[in-house]
C-alpha angles and dihedrals in degrees: 000000000000142000127036118021119232113244139150109311093023117130110224135187113207134185109205153151124222120208134193106231092194092056096052093269098309107177112243098167132033126165087210088065089067097071111145094166094048097231094120096242095107126200124288123239104248123196144140113248113246096016093113099241098110133050112287091233092055092042092055091038096065095048108116095023120125132205111296092018118139123204138168109224120195111203118195121210095258092061093027142050093316090072101016105039095158098051126104139299094061121179114270100209134043091247093052092046090051091051093052093044091054089063102032095046093047111075091193092065129085104251094197111131133189128218126200102203136187121187109227098173139010120196 
């Protein structure tokens, strides 16, 4: 990527997919699923780094990225859904929600998740 670097207090727009490592990479979150206009582009996840609305592992994982940058971020349970089940990103479809719940609500399962992230905008 290029341009402004993501840091605490930066507002970012991300397109991304979240996968459940424990379930052979089943997708539980995809910004393309949130597609109100039907053009298949989806709606980015928008948040301010450090504001506490997204999983800490994702929050810290985007620091240092720039517009157009792509990164794979592994988020273990202690900075992910295991400890913070209500934080963003939350699944956008019933199928995605069921997939995530099958891992998060089962303490015997590894709750590590993986996000493939692209920074669309930095403000």
